[in-house]
C-alpha positions in Angstrom: 0.1 0.0 0.1 2.9 2.4 0.9 4.3 2.0 -2.8 0.9 3.0 -4.1 1.1 6.4 -2.4 2.7 9.3 -4.4 6.3 10.3 -3.5 5.0 13.8 -2.4 2.5 12.2 -0.1 5.1 9.9 1.3 7.5 12.8 2.0 4.6 14.7 3.8 3.7 11.5 5.9 7.4 10.9 6.9 7.9 14.5 7.7 4.6 14.7 9.7 5.6 11.6 11.8 9.2 13.1 12.4 7.7 16.3 13.4 5.1 14.6 15.7 7.8 12.7 17.6 10.0 15.8 17.8 7.2 17.9 19.1 6.0 15.1 21.5 9.6 14.7 22.8 10.0 18.4 23.2 6.7 18.9 24.9 7.7 16.0 27.4 11.1 17.5 28.0 9.6 21.0 28.6 7.1 19.6 31.0 9.7 17.7 32.9 12.0 20.8 33.2 8.9 22.7 34.3 8.1 20.2 37.1 11.7 20.2 38.1 12.0 24.0 38.2 8.8 24.4 40.2 9.8 21.8 42.7 13.2 23.5 43.1 11.3 26.8 43.7 9.0 25.3 46.3 12.1 23.8 48.2 14.0 27.2 48.0 10.8 29.1 49.3 10.3 26.5 52.1 13.9 26.9 53.2 13.6 30.7 53.0 10.5 30.5 55.2 12.4 28.2 57.7 15.3 30.8 57.9 12.7 33.5 58.4 11.0 31.6 61.3 14.3 30.3 62.8 14.4 32.8 65.8 10.8 32.3 66.6 10.9 28.6 66.5 14.1 28.4 68.6 12.4 30.7 71.1 9.3 28.3 71.2 11.6 25.2 71.4 13.5 26.6 74.3 10.7 28.3 76.3 7.8 26.1 75.4 5.3 28.7 76.2 1.7 28.7 74.8 1.9 32.4 73.9 4.8 31.8 71.8 3.0 28.7 70.0 0.0 31.0 69.4 2.1 33.7 67.8 3.7 31.1 65.6 0.5 29.6 64.6 -0.9 33.1 63.8 2.2 33.8 61.6 1.9 30.6 59.8 -1.9 31.1 59.0 -0.7 33.7 56.7 0.9 31.2 54.5 -1.6 29.3 52.5 1.0 26.9 51.1 2.1 25.6 54.7 -0.3 22.7 55.3 1.4 21.5 58.5 4.4 22.1 60.7 6.2 20.1 63.5 8.7 21.3 65.8 11.0 18.7 67.1 13.7 18.9 69.9 17.2 17.4 69.7 15.8 13.9 70.5 13.1 14.1 67.6 10.3 14.5 70.1 7.4 16.6 68.8 7.3 19.8 71.0 4.8 21.7 68.8 2.7 21.1 65.7 0.6 23.2 63.5 -2.1 22.0 61.0 -3.9 24.3 58.6 -6.8 22.1 58.3 -8.1 19.4 60.9 -8.9 16.8 58.4 -5.4 16.5 57.2 -2.9 13.6 57.8 -1.3 14.0 61.4 2.1 15.6 61.2 3.1 13.0 63.7 3.1 10.3 60.9 5.9 12.0 59.1 8.5 12.6 61.9 10.7 10.0 60.2 11.6 12.2 57.3 15.2 13.0 56.8 16.7 16.2 55.6 16.2 15.3 52.0 13.1 16.8 50.4 10.3 14.5 49.5 7.4 14.9 47.2 4.3 12.8 48.0 0.5 13.0 47.5 0.7 16.6 46.2 2.8 17.8 49.1 6.5 18.8 49.9 7.9 17.2 52.9 11.0 19.1 54.2 13.0 18.8 57.3 15.4 21.7 58.3 17.6 21.9 61.5 17.2 24.9 63.9 20.6 26.3 64.6 22.1 29.0 66.7 25.8 29.7 66.6 26.5 26.6 64.7 24.7 24.4 67.4 21.8 22.4 66.4 18.9 22.6 69.1 16.3 20.7 67.1 14.6 20.7 63.7 11.4 21.7 62.0 9.4 19.7 59.5 7.3 21.6 56.9 4.4 20.0 54.9 3.9 22.4 51.9 0.8 22.1 49.8 1.8 22.1 46.1 -1.8 22.8 44.8 -0.8 26.4 43.7 2.5 24.9 41.9 0.3 22.2 40.3 -2.3 24.7 39.0 0.5 26.7 37.3 2.1 23.6 36.0 -1.3 22.5 34.5 -1.8 26.0 33.0 1.7 25.8 31.4 0.9 22.3 30.2 -2.3 23.6 28.6 -0.5 26.3 26.8 1.9 23.7 25.4 -0.8 21.6 24.2 -2.4 24.4 22.5 0.8 25.4 20.7 1.5 21.6 19.8 -1.2 21.4 17.0 -0.3 24.9 15.7 3.4 24.1 15.4 2.4 20.8 13.7 0.2 22.6 11.3 2.9 24.9 10.4 5.3 22.2 10.1 3.0 20.1 7.6 2.5 23.2 5.6 6.3 23.7 5.2 6.6 19.9 4.5 4.1 20.1 1.7 5.9 23.1 0.2 9.3 21.3 0.5 7.9 18.1 -1.0 6.3 19.9 -3.8 9.6 21.6 -4.6 11.4 18.4 -4.6 8.8 16.3 -6.5 7.8 18.8 -9.2 10.9 18.0 -11.4 9.8 14.4 -11.4 6.2 15.4 -12.3 7.5 17.5 -15.1 9.5 14.7 -16.6 6.5 12.2 -16.2 4.3 14.7 -18.0 6.8 15.2 -20.7 7.2 11.4 -21.2 3.3 11.1 -21.4 3.1 14.0 -23.9 5.7 12.5 -26.2 4.3 10.5 -29.1 6.7 8.1 -30.7 4.3 7.0 -33.4 4.0 10.6 -34.8 7.6 11.5 -34.0 6.6 14.2 -31.5 8.8 14.4 -28.4 8.3 16.8 -25.4 11.7 18.5 -24.1 12.0 20.2 -20.6 13.8 23.2 -19.4 14.5 24.7 -15.9 16.3 27.9 -14.5 18.0 25.8 -11.8 21.7 25.3 -12.0 21.8 22.3 -9.6 21.2 18.5 -10.0 17.7 19.1 -11.4 19.4 20.8 -14.4 21.7 17.9 -14.8 18.6 15.6 -14.7 16.7 17.6 -17.3 19.7 17.7 -19.6 20.2 13.9 -19.4 16.4 13.5 -20.2 16.7 15.9 -23.1 19.8 14.1 -24.4 18.0 10.8 -24.1 15.0 12.2 -26.1 17.3 13.4 -28.8 18.9 10.1 -29.0 15.7 8.3 -29.2 14.4 10.7 -31.9 17.6 10.0 -33.9 17.3 6.2 -33.4 13.7 6.3 -34.3 14.3 8.3 -37.5 17.1 5.7 -38.4 14.8 2.9 -37.8 12.2 4.3 -39.9 14.5 4.9 -42.6 15.9 1.3 -42.2 12.2 0.0 -42.3 11.6 2.1 -45.4 14.8 0.6 -47.0 13.9 -2.8 -45.8 10.4 -2.6 -47.3 11.9 -1.4 -50.6 14.5 -4.2 -50.4 11.7 -6.8 -49.7 9.8 -5.6 -52.8 13.1 -5.8 -54.9 13.9 -9.2 -53.4 10.3 -10.4 -54.2 10.7 -9.0 -57.7 14.1 -10.8 -58.1 12.8 -14.0 -56.8 9.9 -14.0 -59.1 12.1 -13.1 -62.1 14.6 -15.9 -61.1 11.9 -18.4 -60.7 10.2 -17.5 -64.1 13.6 -17.5 -65.7 14.7 -20.7 -64.1 11.6 -22.4 -65.4 12.1 -20.9 -68.8 15.6 -22.0 -68.8 15.2 -25.4 -67.4 12.6 -26.5 -69.9 14.9 -26.1 -73.0 17.9 -27.4 -71.0 16.0 -30.6 -70.1 15.2 -30.9 -73.9 18.8 -30.5 -74.9 20.0 -33.0 -72.2 17.4 -35.5 -73.4 18.3 -35.0 -77.1 22.1 -35.2 -76.4 21.4 -38.6 -74.7 19.5 -39.8 -77.8 22.2 -38.6 -80.1 24.8 -40.4 -78.0 22.8 -43.6 -78.1 22.3 -43.4 -81.9 25.9 -42.5 -82.4 27.0 -45.5 -80.4 24.9 -47.9 -82.6 26.3 -46.3 -85.9 29.9 -46.3 -84.5 30.2 -42.4 -84.9 32.7 -41.7 -82.1 33.1 -38.0 -82.8 29.3 -37.6 -82.4 29.6 -39.7 -79.1 32.2 -37.3 -77.7 30.2 -34.2 -78.8 26.9 -35.5 -77.4 28.7 -36.3 -74.1 30.1 -32.9 -73.9 26.7 -31.3 -74.6 25.1 -33.5 -71.8 27.8 -32.6 -69.3 27.5 -28.9 -70.0 23.8 -29.0 -69.8 23.7 -30.8 -66.6 26.2 -28.4 -65.2 24.1 -25.4 -66.3 21.0 -27.0 -64.9 22.9 -27.4 -61.6 23.7 -23.8 -61.5 20.2 -22.7 -62.3 18.8 -25.1 -59.5 21.3 -23.4 -57.1 20.2 -20.0 -57.9 16.6 -20.9 -57.7 17.1 -22.5 -54.2 18.9 -19.3 -53.0 16.1 -17.1 -54.3 13.5 -19.3 -52.5 15.5 -19.1 -49.2 15.8 -15.3 -49.5 12.1 -15.1 -50.2 11.3 -17.3 -47.3 9.5 -19.8 -49.5 11.8 -22.7 -48.9 9.7 -25.5 -47.3 11.1 -28.0 -44.7 10.0 -31.5 -44.6 10.8 -33.3 -41.3 11.1 -37.0 -41.2 13.1 -39.7 -39.5 16.4 -40.2 -41.3 18.9 -43.0 -41.0 22.4 -41.3 -40.8 24.2 -44.5 -41.9 22.1 -44.7 -44.9 22.6 -41.1 -45.9 26.3 -41.5 -45.6 26.3 -44.8 -47.7 24.4 -43.0 -50.4 26.8 -40.1 -50.3 29.9 -42.3 -50.5 28.4 -44.1 -53.5 27.6 -40.9 -55.2 30.9 -39.0 -54.5 33.3 -41.9 -54.9 33.8 -41.6 -58.7 34.7 -38.0 -58.2 37.2 -38.7 -55.3 38.8 -41.5 -57.3 39.3 -39.0 -60.1 41.3 -36.7 -58.0 43.3 -39.6 -56.5 41.9 -38.8 -53.1 41.1 -41.3 -50.2 37.6 -40.8 -48.5 37.0 -42.4 -45.1 34.1 -42.3 -42.7 33.9 -42.6 -39.0 30.6 -42.8 -37.2 30.8 -43.0 -33.5 28.5 -45.0 -31.2 25.1 -43.5 -30.4 24.3 -42.2 -34.0 21.4 -43.9 -35.6 18.2 -41.9 -36.5 17.7 -38.1 -36.5 14.6 -36.0 -37.4 15.4 -33.6 -40.3 14.8 -32.8 -43.9 16.5 -35.7 -45.8 16.8 -33.8 -49.2 18.5 -30.8 -47.7 20.8 -32.9 -45.5 21.8 -34.9 -48.5 22.5 -31.6 -50.5 24.5 -30.2 -47.5 26.7 -33.1 -47.3 27.2 -33.5 -51.0 28.0 -29.7 -51.3 30.6 -29.9 -48.5 32.3 -33.2 -49.6 32.4 -32.0 -53.2 33.9 -28.7 -52.2 36.6 -30.6 -50.1 37.3 -33.0 -53.1 37.5 -30.0 -55.5 40.4 -28.4 -53.5 42.2 -31.5 -52.6 44.6 -33.6 -54.9 46.3 -36.8 -53.9 45.0 -36.2 -50.3 42.5 -37.4 -47.7 39.0 -36.5 -47.1 37.4 -37.7 -43.7 33.9 -37.6 -42.6 33.4 -37.7 -38.7 29.8 -38.1 -37.3 28.8 -38.0 -33.6 26.1 -36.9 -31.2 26.5 -34.4 -28.4 24.4 -31.8 -26.2 24.3 -28.2 -27.4 22.4 -25.8 -25.1 20.5 -28.5 -23.4 19.4 -30.1 -26.7 20.7 -33.2 -28.6 22.5 -32.6 -31.8 24.2 -34.6 -34.5 27.5 -33.3 -35.9 29.1 -34.0 -39.2 32.7 -32.9 -39.6 34.3 -32.9 -43.3 38.0 -32.6 -43.0 40.4 -32.3 -46.0 44.0 -31.9 -46.5 43.7 -29.5 -49.5 44.9 -26.0 -50.2 43.2 -24.4 -47.1 42.1 -20.8 -46.6 43.5 -17.6 -45.2 41.9 -15.7 -42.3 40.7 -12.9 -44.8 39.0 -15.6 -47.0 37.2 -17.1 -44.1 35.3 -13.8 -43.4 33.7 -13.8 -46.8 33.4 -17.6 -47.2 29.6 -17.8 -47.0 28.9 -14.7 -49.0 26.7 -15.6 -52.1 28.6 -15.7 -55.5 32.0 -15.4 -53.8 34.9 -17.7 -54.3 37.6 -18.2 -51.7 40.2 -16.6 -54.0 40.2 -15.1 -57.4 42.6 -17.9 -58.6 40.3 -20.6 -57.3 37.5 -19.6 -59.9 40.1 -19.8 -62.7 41.6 -23.1 -61.5 38.6 -24.9 -59.9 35.5 -23.2 -61.3 32.2 -22.9 -59.5 29.8 -20.1 -58.7 30.2 -19.7 -54.9 26.7 -20.7 -54.1 27.3 -24.1 -52.6 28.7 -23.1 -49.2 26.1 -20.2 -49.0 23.1 -22.6 -49.6 24.5 -25.2 -47.3 24.8 -22.8 -44.5 21.3 -21.3 -45.1 19.9 -24.8 -45.1 21.5 -25.6 -41.8 20.2 -22.5 -40.3 16.6 -23.3 -41.6 16.8 -26.8 -40.0 17.8 -25.2 -36.7 21.7 -25.8 -36.9 24.7 -24.0 -38.3 28.0 -24.5 -40.1 31.4 -23.6 -38.6 34.8 -23.8 -40.5 38.4 -24.1 -39.4 41.1 -23.7 -42.0 44.7 -23.0 -42.4 46.3 -22.0 -45.7 48.2 -24.8 -47.3 47.1 -27.4 -44.6 43.4 -28.1 -45.3 40.0 -27.1 -44.0 37.3 -28.6 -41.6 33.7 -27.9 -41.9 31.5 -28.8 -39.0 27.6 -29.2 -39.5 25.4 -29.1 -36.3 21.8 -30.2 -36.7 19.2 -30.9 -34.0 18.8 -34.7 -33.5 15.2 -34.9 -32.3 12.1 -33.7 -33.9 11.0 -32.0 -30.7 13.9 -29.7 -30.9 12.5 -28.1 -34.0 9.1 -26.7 -33.7 7.0 -25.3 -36.6 7.3 -21.9 -35.1 11.0 -21.9 -35.3 10.8 -23.0 -38.9 8.6 -20.2 -39.7 10.9 -17.7 -38.0 14.0 -19.0 -39.9 12.1 -18.8 -43.2 11.1 -15.4 -42.6 14.7 -14.3 -41.3 
């Protein structure tokens, strides 16, 4: 509940409580000092009265005559505060006693009182010795009625109680004013924040004449608003550019899709006719036509592969690449991979080995895309390796609390420099200029492989050293539960 109260009200409440405690303490302390002062005054006046009556009391003590007692009683009757008096000899025997009222407590009940003043029952009991020439003849005990002192004390207390609420009211007024002065800057900032409209790019700035911390606070807020305004403008421009880029990408994808269709249809026809010509040439033993038809077939298939790669990349960028998850046997995929790639490996005089560690069996992924990823990576390793070794290692391990399957393709080829690694997965980019001349390729294989891995919830990392070879590691989720439809949609959109 306390946190639901405004800071200004909290300050006023805290100040009011503090002021109440201080005022109450001050009131109690003043009342205590007043009591102490009035008691000291009563004791001093009683001792003065004792010194004034000392001669008459000594005379009454020594002579013990009724006329002297009557004279003392008459003199004491003029003092309203003297309720009773007892005159004692040197043996503490009561010689004379005086009582202002007959219904009062007998003075004989208090003869045990020592010289220390005592306050009891609204009376002051004070014993004072009777001396002459430093010789003590006896003592006198006064019983002083404190009614007059108590009346004055109550009047003083009443005045203090009247002043207390007035002081409290003045203190609260000051507290309200102070709290307003200290909370107003925050109120101004809150109003400025509410008045700012990010949607319409309208921002409220604040200003002050102060030269203290409030000015620093306002300046910091204005600086933050300027940064937000600048960032918002940049984001809007980026969104505008992104929208324009999306439109351009969609147009590009549509163009590539249409063009790939228009190109693949005649290419398939060319490939088909080249195969027919080859078969006919073999029957008629026309060796030159056989070689020419084979060259046409190889060139056509290569061009068709390039068109398919461009089409795949355009689908990925447009977010239209579909993912078909299914249980996949890793060993079967590797067997098909080795069967497909072995002729190319033998042609480059390389040695291909496969090592599958225990625990690797079935994973849930897109079979077609996994096959294309592995073929691209192994083909790439074989392309840049001659008379060397290519090794495929497969194992399963945890990655961020999820089971993953890892495929590492290691080669002993030409390797890459650190500068080349930075741009390795950029579309239409080859490792070095001379690799395009010496080894060919469009630079799309690695890009598509990485995009496929990311689409399946994984990634590709690479380690390489120039002149010593390279190692590409593919990480893919092993279980279907680790790839949700929402994740796939997000990756397609991204």
